[in-house]
N, C-alpha and C positions, 0 to 999 in steps of 0.2 A: 147748466149755467152756475158758475161759482162766483160768489160775491165776497170780497175781502175788505174789511175796514182797515184803512191805513191810519188816519188821524183826522179829527175834527170833522171836516166835510169831504174828506178824500176817500175814494173807494176805487178798487180795481174789480172789474167784471170780466171774467173769462168765459167766453162761449165756445162752442165747438170749433169755430174758425177765426175768432177775433179776440182782441184784448182791448177793453175800454177803460180808461183811467180818468176819473173826474176830480177836478179841483185839488190837485196835489199842491201842497206847499211845504210840507216836511214829513219825515217819517220814513221807515224802511219799506221799500216795495216788496210785496210777497213774490215768491217764485211763480213763474208762469211759463208756458210753452213759448220759447223764444222764436220759433218758426212762424208764429202767427203775427199778422200785421197788428200794430199797436196804434190806437187812436187816443190822444190825450186832449181832454176838454178842459177849458178854463172859463168859468161863467162870468167873471169880472176881475178887475185889477186889484181888489183888496188883498192885503198881504196874507190873509188867512185863506185865500182861495187860489192864489197864483204864485208860482215860483218859476222864474225864467229858466231854471234848470231843465224843465220839460222840453225846451227847444233843442237840447243837446242829446236827447234820447234816440234820435232817428225815427221818432214817431210822426204820424200825421197829426198835426196840432190844429184844433179848432178853438179859436180864441174869440171871446166877446170883443166887439170893436172899440171898447174903451181901453183895451190893453195896447201898450206901445211895444211894437216889435217889428223887425225887418221882415217884409213879406218874402216868402220863397215858395218853391213848389210844394213844400211840406207844411207850410203855415197858411191857414185859411182864417179869415176874419168874418164874423157874422154878427148882425145887429138884431134888434127885436123884430118879431113878426116876419121873419125870413125863413127860407128853406134852402137846403143844400143837399146834394147827393155826392158822396165820395165813395167810389167803388160800389159796393152793395150796402152801404150804410146810408140811411136817409135821416136827415136832421131837420127839425123845426124848432123855432124859438118862440118864447113868450117874453114880454117886457118885465123886467124885475121891478119890484116896488122899492128897491134900493139902487143898486148899480148893475149894469150888464143885462144878462139874459138868463132864462131857464131853458133847458134842453128837453125836447122829446125826440128820442132816438129809436128808430126802427132797425133791428138787426136780427137776421136769421129767424124771421117770423115772430119775434118778440118786440114789445114796446117798453122802453125804459124812460121814466121821467126823472130828471135831475133838477131840483129847484134852484140851486145856487142860493142867492139871497132873495128870491121871490118868496115873500112870506107876509103874513098879516102882522105887521109890526105895530104893536100897541104899547106905547110907552106912557107910564103914569105921569112923567114930568111934562109931556106934551099937552097941547090944548085939545079940547073936545073936537074942534074943527079939524085939526091935524089928524087925529085918530079916526074920525069919520071918513075923511078923504082916503086914508090908508085902507080902510075896510072896503070902500068902493073900488079902489084900484085893484086890490087883491082879488076880490070877487069877480071883477070884470075879466081878469086874466084867466082864472081857473075855470070860469064859465065857458071859455073857448075849448075846454077839454071834454065837455059834456058829450056823451056818445062815443068817446074813445075807450077802447079796452086797453088798460095799462097793466102789464104783467108785474112791473116792479117800479116803485117810486122811492126817491130819497127826499125827505122833507125836513126842514128845520124844526127842532123842538128845543127852543132856547130858554134856559132857566132865567135869564135876565129879564124876561117879560113878566115875571112873577105870575099873578093869577091869569094873565092872558097867554100863558105859555102854549096852550093847546089850540088856539084859534085857527092858525094856518093849517095845521095837520087835520084838524077836525073838519073844517070846511072842505078841504080837498077830498078827504075820504067819503064825505057825505054827498059830494057832487059828482064824483067820478066812479067809473067801474074799474077799481084797482084791486089786484089780487094780493099783493104784498107791499108793505111800506116799511122802510128802515129809517128811523130817526137819525138826524145829524145836527151839527152846529150846536152841540151841547156843552162846549167848553170844558170837557172832561168831567162834567157833573152828571154822570150816567144815571144817578138815582132819580132824575126827572122822569125817566121811563117808568119807574115804579109808581110814581104819582099818576101817570097816565093810565097805568094798568088798573088802578083802583078808582079812576074817575068815571062815574056812571054816565057822564056825557059821551064817553068814548065806547060805551058798551057794544054798540052795533058793529064795530070794526076792530076791537081789541085782539081778536084771534088772528088778525092779519098783520099785526105789528111784530117785527123781529127785534129782539133786544140785543143791544151792544153792551158788552161787559168790559172789554179792554181792546187795546190796539192789537190788530192781527186776527180778530174774530172773523170767522168765515161761515158762509151759508151755502148749501147746495139747493138750488131752486129748479 
């Protein structure tokens, strides 16, 4: 399985028989085997997670149901807490703490989790009540994954959250059985990964974190 970082929260995952593209909104697509079926996922309608260009690729598109597009045989809409099977790809969703959904995708014996904007959003300018509700909502969704073995997860590591930057990734990794996690949604400030690397609260899973340095970085897993 080859994973290539495109930009922001966009990744291409190429397996033996499939190509999965998550939350593309801009950037150069890496080269991949054009004979393989392509599945393009969009977790929600925010500009930094969805570009209607994906509808022109000839891919099978799996769109969160807050996205407005004309339905066709290649376009499928999915809401929170739903499941769908397309060919030999099985998809389940969680409810985002922002907009849309997170995806749990089973493909060729592997399970991939893509968070979209499902994160523990803790904003200093918000009230304590807001942040406490956000914590409860995030924990409720991630707790649904307890007992799942996840081969690869994509999780936000957002520097705008300041000291709360690690909360979502930390809770996810400590509550799930996940082999590898790749941070995303870093707004180009990749140095936040170095902060996580030296954060003792993350010591139990630091060896599982793959670091992104620049667009086009790829990993063989």
